FIBATOR-860399 format. One record per residue (C-alpha): residue number from 1; residue in three letters; x, y, z. Coordinates in pm, 1 decimal. Layout:
<rs>
<NUM,'ALA',<X,Y,Z>>
...
</rs>
This chain:
<rs>
<1,'MET',<3297.1,-615.8,7243.9>>
<2,'ALA',<3241.2,-261.9,7356.6>>
<3,'SER',<2958.7,-55.7,7280.9>>
<4,'LEU',<2899.0,206.1,6997.9>>
<5,'LYS',<2879.8,495.0,7280.6>>
<6,'GLU',<3193.3,342.7,7463.1>>
<7,'ILE',<3362.9,354.5,7136.9>>
<8,'ARG',<3264.2,689.2,7050.4>>
<9,'ASN',<3371.4,774.7,7389.3>>
<10,'ARG',<3716.0,674.4,7324.5>>
<11,'VAL',<3785.4,843.8,6984.4>>
<12,'ARG',<3677.4,1136.1,7164.1>>
<13,'SER',<3905.2,1121.1,7422.0>>
<14,'VAL',<4233.7,1006.8,7210.8>>
<15,'THR',<4129.6,1327.3,6964.2>>
<16,'ASN',<4160.6,1537.2,7242.7>>
<17,'THR',<4502.2,1394.1,7344.4>>
<18,'GLN',<4642.5,1416.3,6971.5>>
<19,'LYS',<4560.2,1808.8,7026.6>>
<20,'ILE',<4770.4,1835.1,7336.8>>
<21,'THR',<5031.8,1637.2,7148.0>>
<22,'SER',<5037.4,1815.1,6900.3>>
<23,'ALA',<5050.5,2154.4,7047.0>>
<24,'MET',<5305.5,2031.1,7289.5>>
<25,'LYS',<5504.9,1949.5,6950.6>>
<26,'LEU',<5495.8,2296.8,6791.3>>
<27,'VAL',<5581.9,2447.4,7139.5>>
<28,'ALA',<5865.4,2218.8,7210.6>>
<29,'ALA',<5983.2,2293.9,6808.5>>
<30,'ALA',<5972.5,2642.0,6867.8>>
<31,'LYS',<6184.2,2638.9,7172.1>>
<32,'LEU',<6447.0,2396.5,7006.0>>
<33,'ARG',<6558.1,2645.4,6760.8>>
<34,'ARG',<6605.7,2901.5,6997.9>>
<35,'SER',<6793.0,2651.1,7219.2>>
<36,'GLN',<6994.8,2507.9,6956.2>>
<37,'GLU',<7140.3,2828.9,6797.2>>
<38,'ALA',<7217.8,2928.7,7180.3>>
<39,'ALA',<7397.8,2645.9,7202.7>>
<40,'GLU',<7591.7,2594.8,6903.2>>
<41,'ALA',<7669.3,2987.2,6968.4>>
<42,'ALA',<7853.1,2898.3,7283.0>>
<43,'ARG',<8068.5,2603.2,7157.2>>
<44,'PRO',<8311.6,2805.9,6958.5>>
<45,'TYR',<8355.1,3039.1,7269.0>>
<46,'ALA',<8393.0,2770.7,7534.0>>
<47,'GLU',<8668.7,2616.9,7310.6>>
<48,'ARG',<8888.4,2911.6,7209.5>>
<49,'LEU',<8849.6,2982.7,7571.1>>
<50,'SER',<8973.5,2640.0,7682.4>>
<51,'GLN',<9275.8,2661.3,7469.5>>
<52,'VAL',<9337.4,3008.0,7575.2>>
<53,'ILE',<9342.7,2877.8,7976.6>>
<54,'GLY',<9547.1,2576.2,7860.3>>
<55,'THR',<9859.3,2772.4,7708.0>>
<56,'LEU',<9820.1,3021.4,8010.2>>
<57,'SER',<9809.4,2672.1,8268.9>>
<58,'GLN',<10111.8,2553.8,8108.9>>
<59,'SER',<10334.9,2870.3,8071.7>>
<60,'VAL',<10271.9,2928.2,8449.1>>
<61,'ASP',<10298.1,2761.4,8795.6>>
<62,'SER',<9941.6,2657.2,8825.6>>
<63,'SER',<9978.4,2429.6,9128.0>>
<64,'THR',<9947.1,2809.7,9312.9>>
<65,'SER',<9565.3,2818.5,9206.8>>
<66,'PRO',<9323.5,2565.0,9462.2>>
<67,'LEU',<9135.6,2480.7,9128.1>>
<68,'PHE',<9442.1,2274.1,8994.5>>
<69,'ARG',<9488.0,2088.8,9340.0>>
<70,'LYS',<9458.9,1740.0,9286.0>>
<71,'ALA',<9415.9,1513.2,9620.2>>
<72,'GLU',<9647.9,1230.5,9677.0>>
<73,'THR',<9304.5,1016.4,9712.9>>
<74,'THR',<8958.0,1068.9,9600.8>>
<75,'GLU',<8751.6,1032.9,9903.3>>
<76,'ARG',<8431.4,1227.7,9787.8>>
<77,'THR',<8311.4,1306.1,9450.7>>
<78,'LEU',<8027.9,1574.7,9312.9>>
<79,'ILE',<7854.9,1523.1,9020.8>>
<80,'ILE',<7592.6,1811.4,8932.3>>
<81,'LEU',<7281.7,1616.7,8735.7>>
<82,'LEU',<7139.7,1805.8,8505.1>>
<83,'SER',<6766.5,1726.0,8415.1>>
<84,'SER',<6455.8,1872.3,8398.1>>
<85,'ASP',<6145.7,1984.0,8588.1>>
<86,'ARG',<5848.4,1814.1,8373.3>>
<87,'GLY',<5830.8,1483.3,8225.5>>
<88,'LEU',<5690.2,1375.6,7848.0>>
<89,'CYS',<6066.6,1394.5,7691.2>>
<90,'GLY',<6112.7,1042.1,7594.2>>
<91,'GLY',<6423.7,926.3,7755.6>>
<92,'PHE',<6558.8,1258.2,7777.8>>
<93,'ASN',<6587.0,1186.4,8183.6>>
<94,'SER',<6598.5,795.9,8206.3>>
<95,'THR',<6883.0,729.4,7986.3>>
<96,'LEU',<7118.8,980.9,8170.0>>
<97,'PHE',<7009.1,849.7,8533.4>>
<98,'ARG',<7104.7,486.4,8365.9>>
<99,'ARG',<7424.5,594.0,8275.8>>
<100,'THR',<7529.9,799.8,8520.1>>
<101,'LEU',<7455.3,500.5,8827.9>>
<102,'SER',<7671.4,303.7,8533.8>>
<103,'PHE',<7965.9,549.6,8545.1>>
<104,'VAL',<7952.5,550.7,8923.4>>
<105,'LYS',<7950.6,178.0,8921.5>>
<106,'ALA',<8194.9,121.0,8648.1>>
<107,'ASN',<8457.1,392.5,8871.9>>
<108,'GLU',<8365.6,309.9,9232.1>>
<109,'GLY',<8706.2,249.7,9305.4>>
<110,'SER',<8822.4,615.1,9223.9>>
<111,'LEU',<8572.7,828.2,9284.4>>
<112,'GLY',<8476.1,779.3,9670.4>>
<113,'GLU',<8191.9,876.6,9795.6>>
<114,'VAL',<7940.9,1023.1,9553.7>>
<115,'VAL',<7740.0,1304.9,9642.5>>
<116,'TYR',<7512.7,1510.3,9402.3>>
<117,'ALA',<7369.2,1842.5,9323.0>>
<118,'PRO',<7069.8,1761.0,9107.3>>
<119,'ILE',<6914.8,2040.2,8879.2>>
<120,'GLY',<6587.1,2020.8,8805.7>>
<121,'SER',<6278.9,1837.1,8954.2>>
<122,'LYS',<6317.2,1509.0,8795.4>>
<123,'GLY',<6672.8,1455.6,8916.3>>
<124,'ALA',<6620.4,1561.7,9249.1>>
<125,'GLY',<6360.2,1285.8,9282.0>>
<126,'PHE',<6628.1,1088.7,9103.5>>
<127,'VAL',<6856.3,1141.9,9402.1>>
<128,'ARG',<6550.9,1049.7,9647.1>>
<129,'ARG',<6410.4,746.2,9498.0>>
<130,'ASN',<6768.7,570.6,9549.5>>
<131,'ALA',<6883.7,708.0,9847.0>>
<132,'LEU',<7189.5,915.2,9707.6>>
<133,'THR',<7327.8,1157.2,9901.1>>
<134,'ARG',<7234.0,1522.5,9826.2>>
<135,'LEU',<7491.6,1848.0,9816.7>>
<136,'ASP',<7302.4,2107.0,9688.0>>
<137,'GLY',<7025.3,2139.5,9463.0>>
<138,'TRP',<6804.4,2343.7,9254.5>>
<139,'GLU',<6446.6,2272.4,9106.5>>
<140,'ASN',<6159.8,2434.2,8911.5>>
<141,'GLN',<6397.9,2586.4,8683.3>>
<142,'GLU',<6191.3,2558.5,8411.9>>
<143,'ALA',<6451.8,2506.9,8125.9>>
<144,'ALA',<6581.6,2822.2,8232.7>>
<145,'ALA',<6947.7,2812.7,8079.6>>
<146,'THR',<7110.4,3147.5,8236.9>>
<147,'ILE',<7448.0,3234.4,8347.6>>
<148,'GLU',<7323.0,3339.9,8679.6>>
<149,'LEU',<7205.5,2967.5,8742.6>>
<150,'ALA',<7552.2,2863.0,8588.7>>
<151,'ARG',<7758.2,3119.1,8819.1>>
<152,'THR',<7554.4,2976.2,9164.2>>
<153,'VAL',<7584.7,2624.0,9045.5>>
<154,'ILE',<7966.7,2636.8,8995.5>>
<155,'GLY',<8022.9,2877.5,9266.0>>
<156,'SER',<7876.6,2644.8,9499.2>>
<157,'ALA',<8085.9,2367.0,9345.4>>
<158,'VAL',<8407.9,2563.4,9364.1>>
<159,'HIS',<8342.3,2669.0,9735.6>>
<160,'ALA',<8298.2,2279.4,9817.4>>
<161,'PHE',<8616.0,2203.5,9627.7>>
<162,'THR',<8852.5,2471.4,9815.9>>
<163,'GLN',<8714.2,2406.6,10130.4>>
<164,'GLY',<8793.0,2017.9,10105.8>>
<165,'GLU',<8406.7,1892.4,10099.0>>
<166,'VAL',<8483.8,1690.9,9805.9>>
<167,'ASP',<8766.9,1591.0,9582.2>>
<168,'ARG',<8638.8,1586.4,9234.3>>
<169,'VAL',<8355.1,1785.6,9077.9>>
<170,'TYR',<8152.8,1624.1,8762.0>>
<171,'ILE',<7883.4,1783.5,8535.9>>
<172,'ALA',<7665.2,1500.7,8393.7>>
<173,'TYR',<7448.9,1636.8,8139.9>>
<174,'ASN',<7293.5,1545.6,7771.3>>
<175,'ARG',<7462.7,1702.2,7488.8>>
<176,'PHE',<7240.7,1800.5,7171.4>>
<177,'GLU',<7345.3,1588.2,6902.5>>
<178,'SER',<7010.2,1647.7,6687.2>>
<179,'ALA',<6635.1,1650.5,6776.5>>
<180,'LEU',<6654.1,1264.6,6753.0>>
<181,'THR',<6993.9,1238.6,6940.8>>
<182,'GLN',<7118.6,1359.7,7273.3>>
<183,'THR',<7446.0,1192.1,7407.5>>
<184,'PRO',<7498.9,1159.1,7788.0>>
<185,'VAL',<7810.7,1335.1,7881.4>>
<186,'PHE',<8046.8,1348.4,8234.2>>
<187,'GLU',<8244.6,1622.3,8232.9>>
<188,'GLN',<8514.1,1671.9,8494.0>>
<189,'VAL',<8507.2,2044.9,8578.5>>
<190,'LEU',<8757.0,2019.7,8882.7>>
<191,'PRO',<9034.0,1988.0,8984.5>>
<192,'LEU',<9156.5,2153.0,8654.9>>
<193,'ASP',<9417.2,1933.0,8474.1>>
<194,'ALA',<9691.2,2158.5,8298.7>>
<195,'GLU',<9789.0,1889.9,8047.2>>
<196,'VAL',<9429.2,1809.4,7930.5>>
<197,'LEU',<9331.6,2207.1,7852.1>>
<198,'GLY',<9686.1,2210.1,7709.5>>
<199,'GLY',<9554.0,1941.0,7475.0>>
<200,'THR',<9326.9,2165.7,7282.4>>
<201,'SER',<9603.4,2427.9,7237.2>>
<202,'GLU',<9759.3,2472.2,6873.6>>
<203,'ALA',<10113.4,2388.1,7058.9>>
<204,'ALA',<10007.8,2033.0,7167.6>>
<205,'ASP',<9878.4,1978.8,6800.1>>
<206,'GLY',<10234.5,2019.1,6668.2>>
<207,'VAL',<10153.3,2373.4,6532.4>>
<208,'ALA',<10409.5,2678.4,6667.0>>
<209,'GLY',<10121.2,2921.5,6836.7>>
<210,'PRO',<10189.5,3281.4,6836.8>>
<211,'ASP',<10415.9,3411.4,7182.4>>
<212,'TYR',<10206.6,3684.7,7292.0>>
<213,'LEU',<10280.0,3929.0,7555.5>>
<214,'TYR',<10050.0,3992.8,7850.4>>
<215,'GLU',<9962.3,4263.8,8063.4>>
<216,'PRO',<9957.9,4234.6,8371.2>>
<217,'SER',<10121.6,3918.0,8372.3>>
<218,'ARG',<10032.0,3574.0,8303.9>>
<219,'GLU',<9943.8,3480.5,8642.8>>
<220,'ALA',<9721.8,3790.0,8655.7>>
<221,'LEU',<9536.3,3662.4,8376.6>>
<222,'LEU',<9509.6,3310.5,8439.6>>
<223,'ASN',<9352.7,3378.2,8809.1>>
<224,'VAL',<9122.4,3640.0,8615.4>>
<225,'LEU',<9005.8,3394.8,8373.9>>
<226,'LEU',<8940.0,3094.9,8547.3>>
<227,'PRO',<8618.4,3149.5,8700.9>>
<228,'GLN',<8515.5,3293.3,8363.5>>
<229,'PHE',<8612.3,2967.1,8228.6>>
<230,'LEU',<8420.5,2754.5,8505.1>>
<231,'ASP',<8107.0,2950.5,8453.6>>
<232,'THR',<8107.9,2907.8,8050.0>>
<233,'ARG',<8144.1,2559.6,8097.6>>
<234,'ALA',<7875.8,2521.6,8347.1>>
<235,'TYR',<7671.6,2758.4,8120.0>>
<236,'GLY',<7742.2,2531.7,7801.9>>
<237,'ALA',<7628.2,2220.2,7967.8>>
<238,'LEU',<7294.9,2415.1,8080.2>>
<239,'LEU',<7258.5,2534.9,7713.1>>
<240,'GLU',<7313.1,2170.9,7585.9>>
<241,'SER',<7039.3,2057.8,7837.8>>
<242,'VAL',<6800.8,2270.4,7761.7>>
<243,'ALA',<6802.3,2215.5,7334.2>>
<244,'SER',<6818.0,1815.9,7446.7>>
<245,'GLU',<6521.1,1879.0,7672.3>>
<246,'PHE',<6355.7,2010.8,7377.0>>
<247,'GLY',<6449.1,1774.3,7085.9>>
<248,'ALA',<6368.2,1484.9,7312.6>>
<249,'ARG',<6019.2,1607.0,7387.0>>
<250,'MET',<5956.2,1708.9,7038.7>>
<251,'THR',<6036.5,1362.1,6910.9>>
<252,'ALA',<5836.4,1226.5,7202.3>>
<253,'MET',<5506.1,1437.2,7141.0>>
<254,'ASP',<5548.7,1382.7,6751.5>>
<255,'ASN',<5582.8,982.3,6856.3>>
<256,'ALA',<5217.5,1013.5,7078.0>>
<257,'SER',<5023.0,1218.1,6796.1>>
<258,'ASN',<5097.2,965.1,6524.7>>
<259,'ASN',<5028.3,673.2,6789.9>>
<260,'ALA',<4715.0,867.4,6866.4>>
<261,'ASN',<4631.5,886.2,6502.1>>
<262,'ASP',<4651.7,547.5,6449.7>>
<263,'LEU',<4455.8,451.3,6775.4>>
<264,'ILE',<4216.2,672.3,6621.7>>
<265,'GLU',<4177.6,471.1,6292.3>>
<266,'LYS',<4094.2,161.6,6503.2>>
<267,'LEU',<3857.2,270.3,6723.5>>
<268,'THR',<3701.8,428.3,6404.3>>
<269,'LEU',<3719.3,90.7,6247.7>>
<270,'GLN',<3554.0,-57.7,6515.6>>
<271,'MET',<3279.8,223.2,6571.5>>
<272,'ASN',<3198.2,139.3,6179.0>>
<273,'ARG',<3167.7,-237.0,6305.7>>
<274,'ALA',<2968.8,-158.7,6564.9>>
<275,'ARG',<2725.3,88.4,6391.6>>
<276,'GLN',<2729.6,-182.4,6105.6>>
<277,'ALA',<2592.2,-505.8,6362.4>>
<278,'ILE',<2335.3,-267.9,6494.2>>
<279,'ILE',<2160.3,-154.5,6147.6>>
<280,'THR',<2201.5,-536.5,6045.7>>
<281,'THR',<2032.8,-621.8,6347.0>>
<282,'GLU',<1744.7,-371.2,6304.7>>
<283,'LEU',<1724.7,-479.9,5942.8>>
<284,'SER',<1682.2,-874.8,6038.8>>
<285,'GLU',<1401.3,-752.5,6321.2>>
<286,'ILE',<1219.2,-520.2,6081.4>>
<287,'THR',<1262.2,-848.8,5817.2>>
<288,'ALA',<1138.0,-1059.6,6037.2>>
<289,'GLY',<850.0,-859.1,6182.9>>
<290,'SER',<734.4,-827.9,5814.0>>
<291,'GLU',<730.9,-1189.2,5728.1>>
<292,'ALA',<535.6,-1236.3,6063.1>>
<293,'LEU',<269.5,-977.7,5965.5>>
<294,'LYS',<234.0,-1165.7,5640.1>>
<295,'GLY',<203.4,-1493.6,5754.4>>
</rs>
């Protein structure tokens, strides 16, 4: 059995750890609120822009744009992997990494060679540990979901796609559902599919949409909106990933704080028992000494 001093030191250590995890929970909760609001506010705009792109792409010859180009055979696929720079966020990263490997294995016949562009130090570590091919990457972003980062990431992917370095581009990230639930998502970004984009339009739902007049032409408008559309998709994925990270970290730190509290209670019980044993031993020694003096 551990000595009373050792148990007291453990109680002090666990108490200090609980203070840290409680503080991290509060910080994550404060950041989660802002990140959740940003992610939810970006969804309607992204959905509506997708509808506009879908309507335009079905009414013009989209094959003139290199972003709609489909290779006859997919020889190389790029996966943009959104992760965190820091740990202590439960299964936020590990779940996404496992699902990514499962996704690649399930589609190995259609993806060709898979290369990665990790965002976040944890994603970069995952690529190194598994000896995966890295095409590009961005580390030490500290949960920064900015439109500038989104443009940089998607710009690199578009360059690789238009230059023929890759035939497909996916974004893998955690979609925010709640503080307790984050769902791994794999979205194909390139090549764009007019039919898939058009599937979100009003006409695809059997509802006749209004007949708009465009100035300048539909082709010119589509060429202007496509880069904005890709930036929006990448930015939305970043916002979802950051909100999911803070939600996962808040939940993980809450669980850690509760576990620390349970451990403190057990250690306190052990400490009281050890103290009681010492007191009982001392009383027995005093009684024995007193009896010896009387005898």
